[in-house]
C-alpha angles and dihedrals in degrees: 000000000000089000092064120080117184129182144127138278101260132340105221100100120132089195088068091066105106102015093051114358113053115261111273096026112154119227090242088063098046096096096047091051093043089056090060090063102036135028098213142035137186111233112219097180094073088066089068100044143350103268123237115258089241090057093051092048088051090057089051094049095049095054132069129247111285095032116132132207123204110201130202117231108243117269089232086073100038105032108019102037093024093223091304128118092352102124093117095057092039094054091049091050093049091052090052092047091053089061085079091064112184090000093068112109128178123325114229117223099200111193117207122253089249093050100103135182090268085077093057091119090065092053092043090053093048099050098067090051095056111113113252094222092065126063120225139198125193121215116203121194100194126071091226091074092065105090139113093260094058092044090052091049092053091046091051089059097038093245126143126233107231113237108216125189095207143107097280102073126019116263091231090060092047092051090051092050090054087072090057105056115182094209140009094289140044126216117209128189122190102203107157128228099277147357099253094115112091100160108081097179100088145020109270103168125048106235097164094117092052092048091049089055091052094046089054091061099034096054094060090048091056090049088054088055094253110142118232125210113184131177130186124210121215089239092063094078106338105270115045099196090063092046090051091050090050089054090050091054092048090052095051095256125133112243121214112246108235090221089068093056090076089065088070097052092099088068093067 
């Protein structure tokens, strides 16, 4: 299952110390230890600002060969400028992203919940300007975006439609779209229906049935040589590392037992 990469949305959670990170782990060591359990992560911080080159190089240096980072396009581009007149910020962001070299995975273009299909011209104008050396996935948060025309537009520009298990679009529809990839990879985000969960240290909602449904569609994709990038949010079930490990088990992968991560502490 080398074509499937599963991880979480972010790694900087103090509540993970104990149930995932070994007791006593310092925040500076979170990423390096995380990378012993998973081979990819979605970086949320790039949504809030273009990171400094030094920061990005630090991510690279603290992770092993073969690790992959998925980055969010800054909100200044997606939410504030609404994909318009944002070339200056975009070019700066792309240069920073390239600091990751071979560890750079897809870039997530997360459209705001109020960014509706009426603004399709802005998306259509952005897609041809995306650099060809970086892969992209677009996340829509209104049902009206899901139609054959939008799927064809994304396919024309070799961009993935993000499949989100969240409140915006029914899961059944997302699962169906997984069988119609618009490029050679799919990008999946397990978000959960709401933000009520505030304790990220343990599983609080049984999502086994939902994960089994996703595994049933992701496995065939991998067999068809479609790459899978998947990231779990803490709000999905309460503790995203455990949800990601459950997905690994369902897909025939061998999860890393968190108790073994402490054996590596002497390296830090």
